[in-house]
Residue, then its C-alpha position, 0 to 999 in steps of 0.5 A: m723378237i721386238r716386244g711392245v705395242y703401238i700406243l695410238p692405234n690401240l688407244f683408238t681400239m680401246g675407245n671403240l671397246f669402251c663405247g661398246f661397254f658403255a652402250i651395254i651399260s646404257v641398255l641395262k639402264g634403259d637409256f636406249e638412245v644413249a646406247a645407240t649413240a655410243i655404238i655410232v661413236a664406236n664406229v668413229f674409233d674403229i675407223l680412226d684406229g685403221k687410219a692411224a695404223r696406216l699412217m704410222n705403218a703400225t700394223s701388228r697381229f696383236g692389234m688385229e686380234f684386239d680390234s676384232l675382240a673390240d668389234l665383237v663387243s661394240f658391234g656384236v654384243a651391244p647392238a644385239l642386246l640393244a635390239f632385244t631389250w628395245g624392240l624384240s623382247e615382246y616376241g619371246r623366243f623369236g626375239w631372243l633368237a633373232a638377237f642371238l642370230f645377229l651376234a652369232c653372224g657378227a662373230l662369224r663375219l669377223a672370223r671370216y674377215n680375218v682368215q681371208v687376209d691372204a686371198v682378198e681383192k681391194g674395193f669390196f667386202n664379202g658380206l655386210p660389214i659388222p660395223a655397218a650392221a650395228s650402225m643400222v640397228a643404232a640408226v633405227v633406234l635413233m630414228f625412232y626417238h627422233l620421230g617422237g617415239s618413247g619407251t620400246a618399239r613393238n614392230v615386226l619390221v624390227l624383228l625382220l630387220i635383225y634377221a636380215l642384217g644377220f644373214l647379210m653379214v654371213s652372205s656372199v653379197k658384195y658390198r663396196s668399200f670406199k676406203e680406196s677413194l678416201n685414201k687418194d692423195r687428190a680428188p676433184f674440187m667438187a668432192l670437197v664441196l660435197a663433203v662440206v654439204f654432207i657435214i652441214i646436212l649431218a649436223s642439222e639432221p644427224q638421225i635422218t642422215l645416218f638412217v638414210l645413208l645406212s639404209l642405202y648402204v645395206i640395200s646396195g649389196p642385194a641391189e647390185r647383186l640383182l643388177l648383176l643377175l639381170g646383166l645390167v652391171k659387170p661382175v665385181p672382183r671376188g674376195e674382199e678388201r682387208e683393212e690394216i688394223v692394229 
């Protein structure tokens, strides 16, 4: 047996875990905007650990389990606590049940993702990925403060959003994965131009850009399912792509 771990990918995973813990501390201190930003940064580390693993051919069972545990903290516990403290505490039982439902569905989503490693097809996720759900919560909080909000939110739409995100994570609704496109060796020149335009827009209005993109992605799964039922699109492959994570 070869002992040891791959350092670089697991350092990125540790960064993901650190951001999740920092988000929880920020929520307890009442710094909701900082907590939301930490969850977004955790997503960056989550992407980098997978990229590093593929580039270094450094996948391992240890890394996969470590990544799942980090994801549960950063994209399960942190956003659930953020959602409850920032926007759901006024609803009493319905509020904390919604936050727990989000956490429970996120844990189930991660468990299902792990056990489907041997029966998956590339290009699609089965259910809303937990990083996307957590990022949607963070984007809503950031958008709230960007529009001039202060304190905590008191809107029933936040309650409905948390319930919806929880159910979408454990649903069978297919969500497209863009990792195959990003991993291609070559792409049209216009793709590079569009990437530069996107970076400019993101830098100028990050809160609005993140909110719009994440909203479109969350809606894309049910919208494509509806188009499928109406016969306007072809059926998508069954299963989900398995990301190589350490």
